[in-house]
N, CA, C and O atoms as a CHARMM CRD file, in Angstrom:
* protein
*
  328
    1    1 MET  N    108.57800 113.86200 121.85700 PROA 1      0.00000
    2    1 MET  CA   107.17800 114.24400 121.84000 PROA 1      0.00000
    3    1 MET  C    106.44300 113.40200 122.87200 PROA 1      0.00000
    4    1 MET  O    106.68200 112.20200 123.00600 PROA 1      0.00000
    5    2 GLY  N    105.56800 114.03900 123.58000 PROA 2      0.00000
    6    2 GLY  CA   104.76900 113.33800 124.57900 PROA 2      0.00000
    7    2 GLY  C    103.32200 113.76100 124.48800 PROA 2      0.00000
    8    2 GLY  O    102.95500 114.58200 123.64700 PROA 2      0.00000
    9    3 PHE  N    102.50200 113.19900 125.35400 PROA 3      0.00000
   10    3 PHE  CA   101.07200 113.51900 125.34500 PROA 3      0.00000
   11    3 PHE  C    100.81800 114.99700 125.61400 PROA 3      0.00000
   12    3 PHE  O     99.85700 115.56100 125.09100 PROA 3      0.00000
   13    4 SER  N    101.66000 115.63100 126.41800 PROA 4      0.00000
   14    4 SER  CA   101.41700 117.02600 126.79100 PROA 4      0.00000
   15    4 SER  C    101.64700 118.00400 125.64400 PROA 4      0.00000
   16    4 SER  O    101.05100 119.08100 125.62700 PROA 4      0.00000
   17    5 ASN  N    102.50500 117.64500 124.68200 PROA 5      0.00000
   18    5 ASN  CA   102.77900 118.59000 123.60000 PROA 5      0.00000
   19    5 ASN  C    102.41400 118.07100 122.21800 PROA 5      0.00000
   20    5 ASN  O    102.85800 118.63800 121.22000 PROA 5      0.00000
   21    6 VAL  N    101.62900 117.02300 122.12900 PROA 6      0.00000
   22    6 VAL  CA   101.28100 116.45500 120.82900 PROA 6      0.00000
   23    6 VAL  C    100.50200 117.45100 119.96600 PROA 6      0.00000
   24    6 VAL  O    100.62300 117.42500 118.74200 PROA 6      0.00000
   25    7 ASN  N     99.71500 118.31600 120.57800 PROA 7      0.00000
   26    7 ASN  CA    98.94500 119.29400 119.81600 PROA 7      0.00000
   27    7 ASN  C     99.79400 120.43700 119.27500 PROA 7      0.00000
   28    7 ASN  O     99.31900 121.22300 118.45600 PROA 7      0.00000
   29    8 ASP  N    101.04700 120.54100 119.72300 PROA 8      0.00000
   30    8 ASP  CA   101.94900 121.57600 119.23100 PROA 8      0.00000
   31    8 ASP  C    102.49700 121.26500 117.84300 PROA 8      0.00000
   32    8 ASP  O    103.06900 122.14300 117.19800 PROA 8      0.00000
   33    9 PHE  N    102.33300 120.04200 117.37800 PROA 9      0.00000
   34    9 PHE  CA   102.87200 119.61800 116.10300 PROA 9      0.00000
   35    9 PHE  C    101.73700 119.15900 115.18900 PROA 9      0.00000
   36    9 PHE  O    101.07700 118.16500 115.49100 PROA 9      0.00000
   37   10 PRO  N    101.49500 119.85700 114.08400 PROA 10     0.00000
   38   10 PRO  CA   100.42600 119.41400 113.18500 PROA 10     0.00000
   39   10 PRO  C    100.80500 118.09700 112.51100 PROA 10     0.00000
   40   10 PRO  O    101.96000 117.92200 112.12200 PROA 10     0.00000
   41   11 PRO  N     99.86600 117.17200 112.36500 PROA 11     0.00000
   42   11 PRO  CA   100.18300 115.88600 111.73400 PROA 11     0.00000
   43   11 PRO  C    100.39300 116.03100 110.22900 PROA 11     0.00000
   44   11 PRO  O     99.77000 116.87600 109.58600 PROA 11     0.00000
   45   12 SER  N    101.26600 115.20800 109.67900 PROA 12     0.00000
   46   12 SER  CA   101.41900 115.13300 108.22300 PROA 12     0.00000
   47   12 SER  C    100.20600 114.46800 107.60500 PROA 12     0.00000
   48   12 SER  O     99.81500 114.78600 106.48200 PROA 12     0.00000
   49   13 ASP  N     99.61900 113.55300 108.33700 PROA 13     0.00000
   50   13 ASP  CA    98.43200 112.84500 107.86800 PROA 13     0.00000
   51   13 ASP  C     97.68900 112.29400 109.07700 PROA 13     0.00000
   52   13 ASP  O     98.29000 112.03900 110.12100 PROA 13     0.00000
   53   14 THR  N     96.39600 112.11400 108.93500 PROA 14     0.00000
   54   14 THR  CA    95.56300 111.53400 109.97800 PROA 14     0.00000
   55   14 THR  C     94.80700 110.36800 109.36700 PROA 14     0.00000
   56   14 THR  O     94.25000 110.49300 108.27700 PROA 14     0.00000
   57   15 VAL  N     94.78300 109.23800 110.05500 PROA 15     0.00000
   58   15 VAL  CA    94.13200 108.03400 109.54700 PROA 15     0.00000
   59   15 VAL  C     93.16800 107.51800 110.59700 PROA 15     0.00000
   60   15 VAL  O     93.51800 107.41100 111.77200 PROA 15     0.00000
   61   16 VAL  N     91.95400 107.19900 110.17300 PROA 16     0.00000
   62   16 VAL  CA    90.98600 106.52300 111.04000 PROA 16     0.00000
   63   16 VAL  C     90.92000 105.08400 110.54700 PROA 16     0.00000
   64   16 VAL  O     90.52200 104.82500 109.41200 PROA 16     0.00000
   65   17 LEU  N     91.31100 104.15600 111.40200 PROA 17     0.00000
   66   17 LEU  CA    91.36100 102.75500 110.99900 PROA 17     0.00000
   67   17 LEU  C     89.98000 102.11200 111.05900 PROA 17     0.00000
   68   17 LEU  O     89.21100 102.33100 111.99400 PROA 17     0.00000
   69   18 SER  N     89.69000 101.31900 110.04200 PROA 18     0.00000
   70   18 SER  CA    88.44500 100.55400 109.99800 PROA 18     0.00000
   71   18 SER  C     88.69800  99.18500 110.63400 PROA 18     0.00000
   72   18 SER  O     89.85100  98.80800 110.84700 PROA 18     0.00000
   73   19 PRO  N     87.63800  98.44200 110.93800 PROA 19     0.00000
   74   19 PRO  CA    87.84500  97.07200 111.43700 PROA 19     0.00000
   75   19 PRO  C     88.68100  96.22800 110.46500 PROA 19     0.00000
   76   19 PRO  O     89.45600  95.37700 110.90100 PROA 19     0.00000
   77   20 ASP  N     88.52900  96.45500 109.14200 PROA 20     0.00000
   78   20 ASP  CA    89.33900  95.72300 108.15700 PROA 20     0.00000
   79   20 ASP  C     90.81400  96.09000 108.27700 PROA 20     0.00000
   80   20 ASP  O     91.67700  95.22500 108.12700 PROA 20     0.00000
   81   21 ASN  N     91.11600  97.36300 108.54600 PROA 21     0.00000
   82   21 ASN  CA    92.50800  97.76200 108.75000 PROA 21     0.00000
   83   21 ASN  C     93.08800  97.08400 109.97800 PROA 21     0.00000
   84   21 ASN  O     94.24600  96.66800 109.97000 PROA 21     0.00000
   85   22 ILE  N     92.30000  96.97000 111.02400 PROA 22     0.00000
   86   22 ILE  CA    92.75500  96.31200 112.24700 PROA 22     0.00000
   87   22 ILE  C     93.09100  94.84500 111.97400 PROA 22     0.00000
   88   22 ILE  O     93.99000  94.28200 112.60000 PROA 22     0.00000
   89   23 LYS  N     92.36900  94.23400 111.04300 PROA 23     0.00000
   90   23 LYS  CA    92.60800  92.82900 110.69600 PROA 23     0.00000
   91   23 LYS  C     93.73200  92.65700 109.68600 PROA 23     0.00000
   92   23 LYS  O     94.05900  91.52500 109.33100 PROA 23     0.00000
   93   24 GLY  N     94.34300  93.76100 109.20500 PROA 24     0.00000
   94   24 GLY  CA    95.49400  93.63500 108.31700 PROA 24     0.00000
   95   24 GLY  C     95.35800  94.29400 106.96100 PROA 24     0.00000
   96   24 GLY  O     96.31700  94.29500 106.19000 PROA 24     0.00000
   97   25 LYS  N     94.19500  94.86000 106.63600 PROA 25     0.00000
   98   25 LYS  CA    94.05000  95.54100 105.34800 PROA 25     0.00000
   99   25 LYS  C     94.93900  96.78600 105.36200 PROA 25     0.00000
  100   25 LYS  O     94.85700  97.58700 106.29300 PROA 25     0.00000
  101   26 PRO  N     95.78900  96.96100 104.34300 PROA 26     0.00000
  102   26 PRO  CA    96.71800  98.10500 104.33800 PROA 26     0.00000
  103   26 PRO  C     95.99900  99.44800 104.28000 PROA 26     0.00000
  104   26 PRO  O     94.90400  99.56900 103.72900 PROA 26     0.00000
  105   27 VAL  N     96.63800 100.43600 104.85600 PROA 27     0.00000
  106   27 VAL  CA    96.20200 101.82100 104.75100 PROA 27     0.00000
  107   27 VAL  C     97.14000 102.47600 103.73800 PROA 27     0.00000
  108   27 VAL  O     98.34700 102.55500 103.96500 PROA 27     0.00000
  109   28 LEU  N     96.58700 102.94000 102.62900 PROA 28     0.00000
  110   28 LEU  CA    97.40700 103.56900 101.60200 PROA 28     0.00000
  111   28 LEU  C     97.56400 105.04900 101.92400 PROA 28     0.00000
  112   28 LEU  O     96.58400 105.75100 102.17400 PROA 28     0.00000
  113   29 LEU  N     98.79700 105.50900 101.91600 PROA 29     0.00000
  114   29 LEU  CA    99.09200 106.90200 102.22200 PROA 29     0.00000
  115   29 LEU  C     99.45700 107.64200 100.94200 PROA 29     0.00000
  116   29 LEU  O     99.88400 107.02800  99.96400 PROA 29     0.00000
  117   30 LYS  N     99.29100 108.94800 100.94700 PROA 30     0.00000
  118   30 LYS  CA    99.64400 109.76100  99.77800 PROA 30     0.00000
  119   30 LYS  C    101.15700 109.95400  99.74400 PROA 30     0.00000
  120   30 LYS  O    101.76300 110.41600 100.71100 PROA 30     0.00000
  121   31 TYR  N    101.74500 109.59400  98.62400 PROA 31     0.00000
  122   31 TYR  CA   103.19300 109.66000  98.44600 PROA 31     0.00000
  123   31 TYR  C    103.73700 111.05900  98.74200 PROA 31     0.00000
  124   31 TYR  O    104.76900 111.19700  99.40000 PROA 31     0.00000
  125   32 VAL  N    103.05100 112.09000  98.26200 PROA 32     0.00000
  126   32 VAL  CA   103.57700 113.45200  98.39600 PROA 32     0.00000
  127   32 VAL  C    103.72600 113.88600  99.84900 PROA 32     0.00000
  128   32 VAL  O    104.55800 114.74400 100.14600 PROA 32     0.00000
  129   33 LYS  N    102.95700 113.32600 100.74500 PROA 33     0.00000
  130   33 LYS  CA   103.05700 113.69300 102.15100 PROA 33     0.00000
  131   33 LYS  C    104.23700 113.03100 102.85500 PROA 33     0.00000
  132   33 LYS  O    104.64300 113.47300 103.93100 PROA 33     0.00000
  133   34 PHE  N    104.78800 111.98100 102.26100 PROA 34     0.00000
  134   34 PHE  CA   105.82400 111.20100 102.92900 PROA 34     0.00000
  135   34 PHE  C    107.08000 111.01600 102.09200 PROA 34     0.00000
  136   34 PHE  O    107.88500 110.13000 102.37800 PROA 34     0.00000
  137   35 GLN  N    107.26000 111.84000 101.06200 PROA 35     0.00000
  138   35 GLN  CA   108.38200 111.62700 100.16300 PROA 35     0.00000
  139   35 GLN  C    109.73900 112.00800 100.75100 PROA 35     0.00000
  140   35 GLN  O    110.77000 111.57300 100.23700 PROA 35     0.00000
  141   36 ASN  N    109.76100 112.79700 101.80100 PROA 36     0.00000
  142   36 ASN  CA   111.03500 113.19900 102.40700 PROA 36     0.00000
  143   36 ASN  C    111.12600 112.80800 103.87800 PROA 36     0.00000
  144   36 ASN  O    111.74500 113.52600 104.66400 PROA 36     0.00000
  145   37 VAL  N    110.53000 111.69800 104.26100 PROA 37     0.00000
  146   37 VAL  CA   110.49700 111.27300 105.65800 PROA 37     0.00000
  147   37 VAL  C    111.85500 110.75300 106.10400 PROA 37     0.00000
  148   37 VAL  O    112.46300 109.90800 105.44700 PROA 37     0.00000
  149   38 ARG  N    112.31700 111.27800 107.23700 PROA 38     0.00000
  150   38 ARG  CA   113.55900 110.79600 107.85900 PROA 38     0.00000
  151   38 ARG  C    113.26800 110.13100 109.19400 PROA 38     0.00000
  152   38 ARG  O    114.05900 109.32100 109.67800 PROA 38     0.00000
  153   39 SER  N    112.13000 110.47600 109.78700 PROA 39     0.00000
  154   39 SER  CA   111.71100 109.82700 111.02400 PROA 39     0.00000
  155   39 SER  C    110.18600 109.81300 111.04800 PROA 39     0.00000
  156   39 SER  O    109.53700 110.54600 110.30200 PROA 39     0.00000
  157   40 LEU  N    109.62600 108.98000 111.90600 PROA 40     0.00000
  158   40 LEU  CA   108.18300 108.80200 111.95200 PROA 40     0.00000
  159   40 LEU  C    107.73000 108.71800 113.40800 PROA 40     0.00000
  160   40 LEU  O    108.27700 107.94700 114.19700 PROA 40     0.00000
  161   41 THR  N    106.73500 109.51300 113.74700 PROA 41     0.00000
  162   41 THR  CA   106.12200 109.46300 115.06300 PROA 41     0.00000
  163   41 THR  C    104.66000 109.10000 114.86600 PROA 41     0.00000
  164   41 THR  O    103.95800 109.74800 114.09100 PROA 41     0.00000
  165   42 ILE  N    104.20100 108.07900 115.55500 PROA 42     0.00000
  166   42 ILE  CA   102.80900 107.63700 115.43500 PROA 42     0.00000
  167   42 ILE  C    102.11500 107.93100 116.75500 PROA 42     0.00000
  168   42 ILE  O    102.55800 107.48000 117.81100 PROA 42     0.00000
  169   43 PHE  N    101.03400 108.68300 116.69400 PROA 43     0.00000
  170   43 PHE  CA   100.25400 109.01400 117.88000 PROA 43     0.00000
  171   43 PHE  C     98.89600 108.34200 117.74700 PROA 43     0.00000
  172   43 PHE  O     98.16300 108.61300 116.79600 PROA 43     0.00000
  173   44 ILE  N     98.55700 107.48000 118.67900 PROA 44     0.00000
  174   44 ILE  CA    97.26800 106.78900 118.68000 PROA 44     0.00000
  175   44 ILE  C     96.37700 107.53400 119.65600 PROA 44     0.00000
  176   44 ILE  O     96.55300 107.45600 120.87200 PROA 44     0.00000
  177   45 GLU  N     95.41300 108.26100 119.09700 PROA 45     0.00000
  178   45 GLU  CA    94.58200 109.14200 119.92000 PROA 45     0.00000
  179   45 GLU  C     93.46100 108.40900 120.63600 PROA 45     0.00000
  180   45 GLU  O     93.21100 108.66200 121.81400 PROA 45     0.00000
  181   46 ASP  N     92.78300 107.50300 119.94300 PROA 46     0.00000
  182   46 ASP  CA    91.64600 106.78900 120.50800 PROA 46     0.00000
  183   46 ASP  C     91.75200 105.30300 120.20800 PROA 46     0.00000
  184   46 ASP  O     92.44400 104.89300 119.27600 PROA 46     0.00000
  185   47 ASN  N     91.06800 104.51000 120.99900 PROA 47     0.00000
  186   47 ASN  CA    91.01100 103.07000 120.78800 PROA 47     0.00000
  187   47 ASN  C     89.75900 102.70800 120.01000 PROA 47     0.00000
  188   47 ASN  O     88.78500 103.46100 120.01400 PROA 47     0.00000
  189   48 GLN  N     89.77700 101.56700 119.34800 PROA 48     0.00000
  190   48 GLN  CA    88.61900 101.09500 118.59800 PROA 48     0.00000
  191   48 GLN  C     87.40700 100.91300 119.50200 PROA 48     0.00000
  192   48 GLN  O     86.28800 101.26000 119.12400 PROA 48     0.00000
  193   49 SER  N     87.62300 100.37800 120.67800 PROA 49     0.00000
  194   49 SER  CA    86.50300 100.07700 121.57300 PROA 49     0.00000
  195   49 SER  C     86.22400 101.19400 122.57300 PROA 49     0.00000
  196   49 SER  O     85.29300 101.09100 123.37200 PROA 49     0.00000
  197   50 GLY  N     87.03100 102.27100 122.53600 PROA 50     0.00000
  198   50 GLY  CA    86.85600 103.34900 123.50100 PROA 50     0.00000
  199   50 GLY  C     87.43200 103.04700 124.86100 PROA 50     0.00000
  200   50 GLY  O     87.22200 103.82100 125.79500 PROA 50     0.00000
  201   51 SER  N     88.16000 101.93900 125.01200 PROA 51     0.00000
  202   51 SER  CA    88.73300 101.58100 126.31300 PROA 51     0.00000
  203   51 SER  C     89.94400 102.46300 126.62600 PROA 51     0.00000
  204   51 SER  O     90.43400 103.18800 125.76100 PROA 51     0.00000
  205   52 ASP  N     90.41500 102.39300 127.86100 PROA 52     0.00000
  206   52 ASP  CA    91.53600 103.21500 128.29600 PROA 52     0.00000
  207   52 ASP  C     92.90100 102.63900 127.91400 PROA 52     0.00000
  208   52 ASP  O     93.90800 103.34400 127.97900 PROA 52     0.00000
  209   53 ILE  N     92.94300 101.38600 127.52200 PROA 53     0.00000
  210   53 ILE  CA    94.21700 100.71700 127.23500 PROA 53     0.00000
  211   53 ILE  C     94.33900 100.45700 125.74100 PROA 53     0.00000
  212   53 ILE  O     93.41300  99.95000 125.10800 PROA 53     0.00000
  213   54 THR  N     95.50200 100.81200 125.18400 PROA 54     0.00000
  214   54 THR  CA    95.79500 100.55800 123.77800 PROA 54     0.00000
  215   54 THR  C     96.81100  99.43300 123.70400 PROA 54     0.00000
  216   54 THR  O     97.83900  99.47500 124.37900 PROA 54     0.00000
  217   55 LYS  N     96.53000  98.43300 122.89200 PROA 55     0.00000
  218   55 LYS  CA    97.47000  97.33800 122.68800 PROA 55     0.00000
  219   55 LYS  C     97.78200  97.25200 121.20200 PROA 55     0.00000
  220   55 LYS  O     96.90600  96.95100 120.39200 PROA 55     0.00000
  221   56 VAL  N     99.02300  97.51600 120.85200 PROA 56     0.00000
  222   56 VAL  CA    99.46800  97.45800 119.46200 PROA 56     0.00000
  223   56 VAL  C    100.34500  96.22900 119.32200 PROA 56     0.00000
  224   56 VAL  O    101.40300  96.13500 119.94300 PROA 56     0.00000
  225   57 GLN  N     99.89900  95.28900 118.50300 PROA 57     0.00000
  226   57 GLN  CA   100.68100  94.06800 118.31600 PROA 57     0.00000
  227   57 GLN  C    101.67700  94.19900 117.17200 PROA 57     0.00000
  228   57 GLN  O    102.74700  93.59000 117.20200 PROA 57     0.00000
  229   58 LYS  N    101.32200  94.99900 116.15400 PROA 58     0.00000
  230   58 LYS  CA   102.19800  95.06500 114.99400 PROA 58     0.00000
  231   58 LYS  C    101.88300  96.30400 114.16800 PROA 58     0.00000
  232   58 LYS  O    100.72000  96.63100 113.93500 PROA 58     0.00000
  233   59 ILE  N    102.92500  96.98400 113.73200 PROA 59     0.00000
  234   59 ILE  CA   102.81100  98.05100 112.74500 PROA 59     0.00000
  235   59 ILE  C    103.83500  97.71300 111.67500 PROA 59     0.00000
  236   59 ILE  O    105.03000  97.63100 111.96100 PROA 59     0.00000
  237   60 ALA  N    103.37800  97.51700 110.45200 PROA 60     0.00000
  238   60 ALA  CA   104.26700  97.18500 109.34000 PROA 60     0.00000
  239   60 ALA  C    104.25200  98.33700 108.35000 PROA 60     0.00000
  240   60 ALA  O    103.18800  98.77400 107.91100 PROA 60     0.00000
  241   61 LEU  N    105.42800  98.82700 108.00200 PROA 61     0.00000
  242   61 LEU  CA   105.55200  99.92100 107.04900 PROA 61     0.00000
  243   61 LEU  C    106.20000  99.38800 105.78200 PROA 61     0.00000
  244   61 LEU  O    107.21600  98.69500 105.83900 PROA 61     0.00000
  245   62 PHE  N    105.61000  99.71200 104.64500 PROA 62     0.00000
  246   62 PHE  CA   106.14600  99.27800 103.36600 PROA 62     0.00000
  247   62 PHE  C    106.41100 100.50800 102.52000 PROA 62     0.00000
  248   62 PHE  O    105.56300 101.39500 102.41900 PROA 62     0.00000
  249   63 GLY  N    107.56200 100.56200 101.92500 PROA 63     0.00000
  250   63 GLY  CA   107.91000 101.69700 101.08800 PROA 63     0.00000
  251   63 GLY  C    109.19300 101.40500 100.35300 PROA 63     0.00000
  252   63 GLY  O    109.70800 100.28800 100.39300 PROA 63     0.00000
  253   64 SER  N    109.70200 102.41000  99.68700 PROA 64     0.00000
  254   64 SER  CA   110.96100 102.24800  98.97500 PROA 64     0.00000
  255   64 SER  C    111.73700 103.55400  99.05300 PROA 64     0.00000
  256   64 SER  O    111.16200 104.61400  99.30300 PROA 64     0.00000
  257   65 THR  N    113.02500 103.47300  98.84100 PROA 65     0.00000
  258   65 THR  CA   113.85900 104.66100  98.86100 PROA 65     0.00000
  259   65 THR  C    113.61800 105.46800  97.59000 PROA 65     0.00000
  260   65 THR  O    113.13700 104.93300  96.59100 PROA 65     0.00000
  261   66 VAL  N    113.94500 106.72200  97.62900 PROA 66     0.00000
  262   66 VAL  CA   113.74700 107.59200  96.47300 PROA 66     0.00000
  263   66 VAL  C    114.53100 107.07000  95.26900 PROA 66     0.00000
  264   66 VAL  O    114.06000 107.15600  94.13500 PROA 66     0.00000
  265   67 GLU  N    115.71200 106.53700  95.51300 PROA 67     0.00000
  266   67 GLU  CA   116.55600 106.06700  94.41500 PROA 67     0.00000
  267   67 GLU  C    115.90900 104.92200  93.64000 PROA 67     0.00000
  268   67 GLU  O    116.15900 104.76700  92.44400 PROA 67     0.00000
  269   68 THR  N    115.08600 104.12500  94.30300 PROA 68     0.00000
  270   68 THR  CA   114.48300 102.96400  93.63700 PROA 68     0.00000
  271   68 THR  C    113.01800 103.19100  93.27100 PROA 68     0.00000
  272   68 THR  O    112.34400 102.26500  92.82000 PROA 68     0.00000
  273   69 THR  N    112.51900 104.41100  93.46100 PROA 69     0.00000
  274   69 THR  CA   111.11200 104.70100  93.17500 PROA 69     0.00000
  275   69 THR  C    110.90900 104.97200  91.69200 PROA 69     0.00000
  276   69 THR  O    111.59300 105.80400  91.09700 PROA 69     0.00000
  277   70 ASP  N    109.96300 104.26000  91.11200 PROA 70     0.00000
  278   70 ASP  CA   109.57100 104.47800  89.71800 PROA 70     0.00000
  279   70 ASP  C    108.40600 105.45900  89.72200 PROA 70     0.00000
  280   70 ASP  O    107.26500 105.07200  89.97900 PROA 70     0.00000
  281   71 MET  N    108.68800 106.72500  89.43900 PROA 71     0.00000
  282   71 MET  CA   107.67500 107.76600  89.52300 PROA 71     0.00000
  283   71 MET  C    106.49800 107.50000  88.57400 PROA 71     0.00000
  284   71 MET  O    105.35400 107.80400  88.91200 PROA 71     0.00000
  285   72 LYS  N    106.76700 106.94200  87.40600 PROA 72     0.00000
  286   72 LYS  CA   105.68200 106.62800  86.47100 PROA 72     0.00000
  287   72 LYS  C    104.76100 105.56700  87.05800 PROA 72     0.00000
  288   72 LYS  O    103.54500 105.63300  86.88300 PROA 72     0.00000
  289   73 GLY  N    105.33500 104.59200  87.75000 PROA 73     0.00000
  290   73 GLY  CA   104.53900 103.54600  88.38700 PROA 73     0.00000
  291   73 GLY  C    103.65700 104.11000  89.49200 PROA 73     0.00000
  292   73 GLY  O    102.51900 103.67000  89.65900 PROA 73     0.00000
  293   74 LEU  N    104.16700 105.07700  90.24900 PROA 74     0.00000
  294   74 LEU  CA   103.37400 105.68900  91.30900 PROA 74     0.00000
  295   74 LEU  C    102.18400 106.44300  90.73600 PROA 74     0.00000
  296   74 LEU  O    101.08700 106.39500  91.29300 PROA 74     0.00000
  297   75 LYS  N    102.39200 107.12600  89.64500 PROA 75     0.00000
  298   75 LYS  CA   101.29900 107.86800  89.01800 PROA 75     0.00000
  299   75 LYS  C    100.19700 106.91700  88.59000 PROA 75     0.00000
  300   75 LYS  O     99.01600 107.21600  88.76900 PROA 75     0.00000
  301   76 LYS  N    100.56100 105.79000  88.03600 PROA 76     0.00000
  302   76 LYS  CA    99.56000 104.82200  87.58600 PROA 76     0.00000
  303   76 LYS  C     98.75000 104.27100  88.76000 PROA 76     0.00000
  304   76 LYS  O     97.54000 104.07900  88.64200 PROA 76     0.00000
  305   77 ILE  N     99.41000 104.01700  89.88800 PROA 77     0.00000
  306   77 ILE  CA    98.70200 103.51100  91.06500 PROA 77     0.00000
  307   77 ILE  C     97.71800 104.54900  91.56300 PROA 77     0.00000
  308   77 ILE  O     96.57400 104.21900  91.87700 PROA 77     0.00000
  309   78 GLU  N     98.15100 105.81200  91.64100 PROA 78     0.00000
  310   78 GLU  CA    97.24600 106.87700  92.10900 PROA 78     0.00000
  311   78 GLU  C     96.05200 107.01900  91.18300 PROA 78     0.00000
  312   78 GLU  O     94.93600 107.24700  91.64900 PROA 78     0.00000
  313   79 ASP  N     96.26500 106.88900  89.87500 PROA 79     0.00000
  314   79 ASP  CA    95.15900 106.98300  88.90900 PROA 79     0.00000
  315   79 ASP  C     94.11400 105.91400  89.14600 PROA 79     0.00000
  316   79 ASP  O     92.92100 106.17200  88.98500 PROA 79     0.00000
  317   80 HSD  N     94.53700 104.71100  89.52900 PROA 80     0.00000
  318   80 HSD  CA    93.59500 103.60800  89.74100 PROA 80     0.00000
  319   80 HSD  C     92.79400 103.76100  91.02400 PROA 80     0.00000
  320   80 HSD  O     91.73200 103.15300  91.15900 PROA 80     0.00000
  321   81 GLN  N     93.28200 104.56400  91.97500 PROA 81     0.00000
  322   81 GLN  CA    92.58600 104.71300  93.24600 PROA 81     0.00000
  323   81 GLN  C     91.43500 105.68600  93.17400 PROA 81     0.00000
  324   81 GLN  O     90.58200 105.66900  94.06200 PROA 81     0.00000
  325   82 HSD  N     91.36500 106.53600  92.16300 PROA 82     0.00000
  326   82 HSD  CA    90.30300 107.55400  92.09800 PROA 82     0.00000
  327   82 HSD  C     89.07800 107.01300  91.42400 PROA 82     0.00000
  328   82 HSD  O     88.08600 107.72700  91.28000 PROA 82     0.00000
């Protein structure tokens, strides 16, 4: 995937990062959108400051395999977020 064909693929999710996210606050994603992920492509469309250069120092992904996922625990977490 490149810049020329990025619009040919609809995103599974879109996230707008806040200044707190940039400083390390986690972005919580919906489990149902990512439960069968085998690969991940991240497209950064715009910069925080609107500049032409994007500098990514770190992307940390946290998750668990389906075999070790406690579905009841996930439901409880989602309930607390609403």
